[in-house]
C-alpha positions as CSV (number, residue, x, y, z in Angstrom):
1,M,-23.2,-4.3,-29.9
2,D,-23.2,-6.1,-26.6
3,I,-21.0,-9.2,-25.9
4,R,-21.7,-11.6,-23.1
5,L,-18.5,-12.4,-21.3
6,G,-17.9,-15.7,-19.5
7,P,-15.5,-17.0,-16.9
8,G,-11.9,-17.0,-18.1
9,T,-12.1,-13.7,-20.1
10,S,-10.5,-11.5,-17.5
11,C,-6.9,-10.2,-17.7
12,G,-7.0,-10.3,-21.5
13,A,-6.8,-7.4,-23.9
14,L,-10.0,-5.5,-24.8
15,A,-9.8,-4.5,-28.5
16,N,-12.0,-2.2,-30.6
17,T,-13.2,-3.2,-34.1
18,Q,-9.9,-1.9,-35.6
19,G,-7.9,-4.3,-33.4
20,Q,-6.5,-1.6,-31.2
21,V,-6.1,-2.5,-27.5
22,V,-8.4,-0.1,-25.6
23,G,-8.4,-1.8,-22.2
24,I,-7.4,-4.7,-20.0
25,N,-10.4,-6.9,-18.9
26,T,-10.4,-7.2,-15.1
27,M,-13.6,-8.9,-13.9
28,I,-17.2,-9.7,-14.5
29,D,-19.8,-8.2,-12.1
30,N,-23.4,-9.3,-12.5
31,G,-22.7,-10.2,-16.1
32,L,-21.1,-6.9,-16.9
33,G,-17.5,-7.0,-18.1
34,L,-15.2,-4.4,-16.5
35,A,-11.9,-3.2,-17.9
36,V,-9.2,-0.7,-17.1
37,P,-8.6,1.8,-19.9
38,A,-5.4,1.1,-21.9
39,N,-4.2,4.7,-21.4
40,D,-4.5,4.4,-17.6
41,V,-2.4,1.2,-17.7
42,A,0.2,2.9,-19.9
43,A,0.4,5.9,-17.5
44,F,0.8,3.6,-14.5
45,I,3.6,1.6,-16.2
46,A,5.4,4.8,-17.1
47,R,5.2,6.0,-13.5
48,M,6.5,2.7,-12.2
49,E,9.4,2.8,-14.6
50,T,10.5,6.3,-13.6
51,S,10.2,6.1,-9.8
52,A,11.7,4.0,-7.1
53,A,9.6,2.0,-4.6
54,P,8.4,4.1,-1.7
55,P,10.2,3.6,1.7
56,T,8.9,0.7,3.8
57,L,9.1,-0.4,7.4
58,G,9.8,-4.0,6.4
59,I,6.5,-5.4,7.8
60,T,3.3,-7.1,6.6
61,V,0.2,-5.9,8.5
62,K,-3.4,-6.8,9.0
63,P,-6.0,-4.2,9.9
64,T,-7.3,-5.1,13.4
65,P,-9.9,-3.3,15.5
66,F,-8.9,-2.5,19.1
67,R,-10.5,-0.7,22.1
68,I,-9.0,2.4,23.6
69,G,-11.2,3.2,26.6
70,S,-14.8,3.0,25.3
71,R,-13.8,3.8,21.7
72,L,-13.3,1.2,19.0
73,A,-10.4,2.1,16.7
74,L,-8.3,0.7,13.9
75,G,-4.9,-0.8,14.4
76,L,-2.4,-2.6,12.1
77,R,-1.2,-5.9,13.6
78,I,2.3,-6.9,12.4
79,Q,2.0,-10.3,10.8
80,E,5.6,-10.5,9.4
81,L,8.8,-8.6,10.1
82,M,11.8,-8.4,7.8
83,P,14.9,-9.1,10.0
84,K,16.8,-6.1,8.6
85,G,13.9,-3.8,8.1
86,K,13.3,-0.4,9.8
87,A,10.7,-1.8,12.1
88,A,13.0,-4.6,13.3
89,A,15.7,-2.0,13.9
90,A,13.2,0.0,16.1
91,S,12.5,-3.3,18.0
92,L,8.9,-3.7,16.8
93,A,7.8,-7.4,16.8
94,V,5.3,-9.7,15.2
95,G,2.0,-9.3,17.1
96,D,2.5,-5.6,17.9
97,V,-0.5,-3.5,16.8
98,I,0.4,-0.1,15.4
99,I,-2.3,2.4,16.6
100,E,-0.9,5.9,16.0
101,V,1.3,7.6,13.4
102,D,2.8,11.0,14.3
103,G,0.3,11.4,17.2
104,H,-2.8,10.6,15.1
105,F,-5.0,7.4,15.3
106,L,-5.2,5.5,12.1
107,S,-8.5,6.1,10.1
108,D,-7.6,3.3,7.6
109,S,-4.6,1.2,6.6
110,V,-3.5,3.7,4.0
111,D,-2.6,6.3,6.6
112,L,0.7,4.6,7.5
113,F,1.7,4.1,3.9
114,D,1.0,7.7,3.0
115,R,3.2,8.8,5.9
116,L,6.0,6.5,4.8
117,A,6.1,8.1,1.4
118,R,7.2,11.4,2.9
119,G,10.2,9.9,4.6
120,G,11.9,11.4,7.6
121,V,11.4,10.4,11.3
122,I,8.0,8.8,12.1
123,Q,6.5,8.7,15.6
124,L,4.8,5.4,16.0
125,K,2.7,4.1,18.9
126,F,1.9,0.4,19.1
127,L,0.3,-2.0,21.6
128,R,2.5,-4.7,23.0
129,G,0.9,-6.9,25.7
130,G,-2.0,-4.4,25.8
131,K,0.2,-1.5,26.8
132,P,1.0,1.4,24.4
133,V,4.6,1.8,23.5
134,P,6.0,4.9,21.6
135,R,8.8,4.5,19.1
136,E,10.7,6.7,16.6
137,V,11.5,5.2,13.3
138,A,13.9,6.9,10.8
139,I,12.8,6.4,7.2
140,A,14.9,7.3,4.2
141,L,13.6,10.0,2.0
142,P,12.0,8.7,-1.2
143,H,14.2,8.5,-4.3
144,Y,13.1,9.5,-7.7
145,T,14.7,8.5,-11.0
146,E,15.7,11.2,-13.5
147,G,17.3,10.1,-16.8
148,G,18.2,6.7,-15.4
149,H,19.9,8.2,-12.3
150,S,18.6,7.8,-8.8
151,V,18.2,11.2,-7.0
152,A,17.3,11.7,-3.3
153,A,14.4,14.2,-2.9
């Protein structure tokens, strides 16, 4: 049986004929209702409950194209900076555009966040006033929770 969904039906439970929740409605695309399976939601919640947040630089960024010679590349413009964050301690500033992580140009905005998850010292290169500036930023190693206790990995 098909059911036509209308506006306002997203973010609710999707139940089968026995009343069991089998998904979470997320959106309607061309009249087709889409949902995330309930077991995927449960697995995500379990992971979030057993692990700490990944390390951060304490910045909010916006993907920004920039030119390096004749090449168009991707940078991450710093929109906001936490005063006591790792980026502020390394003297990065709002308006700087991060262009390299560990000597590699960014291919998408996830590259920086994937590297942060490994912790350690990160080599950043950013543009300030159109000039490239190198900087080392020490990131704490990620922490994992085991049996309610936080453990450094």
